[in-house]
N, C-alpha and C positions, 0 to 999 in steps of 0.2 A: 426185394432190392430197394424200393423206395424206403422202407422202414430203416434198413441198413445206413443209407445215405443220410436220412435225417438224425440218426443217432450219432453218425461220424462227425457232421456239422455242429451237433450241440455239444460234442467232446471237444472239438476245437475251439468253440467260443468259450467253454469253461477253462481251457488251457490259456486262452487270450486274456480272460479276466484276471487270471493269477499271475500273469506276467507283469509285475510291477517295474516301472523303469526307475531304478535306484539312482542316486547321486550321492558323492562324498561331501562330507565337509569340507570347505574351502581350505586347502593348505595354503595360507596366505598370510603375510604380515607386511607392516609398514613401518619404514624408519625415516627420521628425520634428524638433521644434523644437530639441532639445537631447539631449546623450547623458547628462547627469547629472541625476538626480531624486532627491527625498527621499521616504521612506517615506509612502505614503498619498497621494502625488501622483496625479492622473490624466494618465498618459501618453498624449498625443493623436497617433495615426499618420494622417498625410494620404495618401489614395491618388490617384494620377494615371494616367490610361490605363484600358484596359479588360482584364479577364481573366474567364473563365468561372468558375473555381475558385480560392478562397483559403484557404489553412489557415494558422492562427496557431500557433507555437510560443513560449511564454513564456521559455523558458531555465530554468524552475523544474524542480527534480527530477520526473521523470515526463513533462515536456514540453520535452525537449531534441531538437533537430532531429538533433544528432550521434550520439543514441543510439537513433534510430527503429527500428534493426534489430538492437539489442543484445538477448540473451536471457540472457547469463550475465555474472558479474562476476568478476574475477580481483583478488586482492590486497585486498579489502575486508575490514573488521573487524565480525565478528557481534556485536551488542549488544542489550540488553534493558533496558527501563525500565518501572516500574510505580509505582502510587499506593496506598498502604494506610491503613487507618484501623482501630482498634481499639475497641471499646464493649462495651456490655451488661453493664457492671460486672466485665468480665474481667480477671484479673491472671495469667493463664497467657501471658505474651507470647511465650513460646517455641514456643507452639502451632501457629504458622504456619511452614511451611518452603517455600523455593523450590527446586525439583527440575527436573533435565534428564536427559535420555537420548537415545542414539543407537541403542539397540537394543531398542525396544519393538515387539514383532511382532504383538501381538494386542490390540485395544482392549476388554478384558474385565477382570475383577478378577483372574483368573490371570494374565493378560497383564502387568497393572501390578505385580503381586508378583515375577514372573519377570524383569522387566527389570532391568537394572543403573541405578542413578539416583546422580547426584551432586547434593550438596546445596550450593548456591550461595548460601545465605541470607547468608552472613557477606560476600558481596561488594556488598551493597546495603543501604540503610537500610530497616527495617521499623517501622511505627508501634508506639510503646511504649504508647500510650494513645488517646484520642479525636482527638488532633492528626492532621490529613490530612497524610501523610508520602511525599514522592517518595523513590524508591530511589536516584535518580541513575543514571548509566549503568553498566550491568554488561557488562564484556566477557567473552564467552563464547568466544572465538577458540581458547583451548586445548582447548574441548571439542567443538567442530564440526568433522565429517569431511564434506568437501564430496560424498563419495560415499554419504553415508547420510542419511536424515531426522532431524531434530532435534525433540525433544518437549520441551515445557516444562509443568511442573505446578505447582499450589497444591496443597499437602499440609496438611491440617489434622489434628492429633492432640490430642484433649482428654483429659485425665486425671481421674479421679474423685478429688476432693479437698475435704475438708470445709471448708478454710480458704481455697481460691482458687477462683474460678469461670472456666470456659472461655471464656466471653464469646463476644462476635461479631466476626466479620471481614468487612470491606467493602473491596474492590478497585475502586477508582475509575478506574483507567487502567492500560492496557497497551499495550506497544509492541515489536515485534522489527524492527530495521532493520539495514542493512549500511552501514556508513560507508567511503566511497570515498576513494581518495587525493586527491581534489580537496575534501574535507571535507562532501560531501553525503550526508546519510542517506536511503538509498533503503529505501522501507517493504517489510516483509516479511509482517507481520501485525499487527493491532490489536485492541482490546477486541471490536470488532463482528465482525470476520470471522476470528478465531483458531479457529473450529470447536470450542469448548470442549465437553467430555463430562465427566459426573459419573460417579464410581466410588465406593461406599460399601462400604468393606472391614470396618470395625467398626461396629455400631449403625445400621441402616437408618433409624432416626428422624431422623438428621443427614444433610443433604446439601447440597453446593453447588448454587446456582442463580443464573441471571441475571436482573436486572429491566429491563424496558423492551424496546421495539422501535423502532430498533436499540438493542442492549444499552448501559444506562447504567452499571450496575456490577454486580459480582458479590458474593455473599453467603453466609455460613454462619452459622447460629445454633447456637453450641457448648453453651449453657445456663449454669446458675449453678452454686453450689457443690454438690457430691456429685452433679452430673449424670454420667450413664452414660459410660464410656469410649467414644472414638469415634475413627475414622480414616477420613478422606474426602479423595479426590482430585478435582482438577479440570483436565483434560489437554487441551492444544491438539491441533489437527491437526498433521501433520508439517510442520515449517518448512524451507525451503530458502533459506539466506543467499547461495547463489552464483547462484541461478535468478532471472531478473527479466522482468517483461514489457516488451516494447518501448515506449519513449516515444512518446507521442501528441501530436497537435496537436488544436486546436480548429477545425473546419470553419465558417467564419464566412461563406462565400459559396460558392454553387453556380449552376448554370444554371437551377435552380428558384426563385431567391430574387432579391429586388430587389438591384441593384448598389450596393455601399456607396460612400460617399465618404469613409470613413476607419474607425478603430477605436480604441476606447479601453481601457486597462487600467491597474489598479493594483496596485503591489508593496506587500506588507506586511512583508516582511523586507529589510534592507539587503544588498548583495552586488553582484557583477558578473555580468550576465545576457546571454546571446547570443540575441537575439530573431530569429527567423527566419519570414518570410513565404514559403510555398511556393504558387507561383501556376500555373495550368495553363489550357490549353484542350484539350478532348477531343473526340473523335468516336469511333464504333465501329471505326475504322481507325487513327487517329492519337492520339498523346498527347504534346503538347509542354509544357514546364514551365521555370519560372525560379525561382531562389532569390535571396531580398533579406534580407540580415541586417544587424544594428546590434549593437553591444555597449554596453550600458546600465550605468552604474553608478549604483545606489541608496544613498543615505546615511541615516543615522538623522536 
């Protein structure tokens, strides 16, 4: 009897292994009224048919279906831009320097001093007064080694001067990007995620600090006339201009959500965008997918 029971269970197991849960190819399509839209228009995509899962790729940087598996960039231009403002009655306008390095090995005061730094202050505009001043795009392609990390730093050097105050610096924006051959700026770091660390080399009473969560701006209070000499650095984490995260889409429907009749999207910048809907039906045994694409032109 025991042998019969074992044979019966074995037979059931074999049947279960052969019982594949099949799915059909999605019977699904997307329609859009027109292929040319204006900035700010609501682009309405109409869904026809059924699909278990729908993922939307807008075609914007970071959401391009063609780059869903891309992890490195070739031939891009590394660039930096920031926004500065100078106040506090300061007249030592040369006290802020923009520095970069590819051989910083230790995030300490000694490491900062031991590294070889290049001053790129003359490559962009720095505020001469309280006017909020964008630097413009700073091309650092001649300084970036794809095999090495790249560090950007704000360096403040305040002099003791009876006639000129060191003043206060505010950095209101920062972006590091890689410009692709298609003219797209791929984000590398920004004000909020650049991993800033302060280092006070001379005069611990002064130090760079950030305000807000997430970071709104970066500040150093240098002081007035006859203020003590000061040297302070604010350094980013290592930046990699050739390494990128794969582009991702927005999952707008899955088997646990209600079935959509359509999807709306607004483009805020002019350009040509390849819109992709990746639709699929899944089971534990099978995956079947279909790709539907449109090329949209968005005008001013």
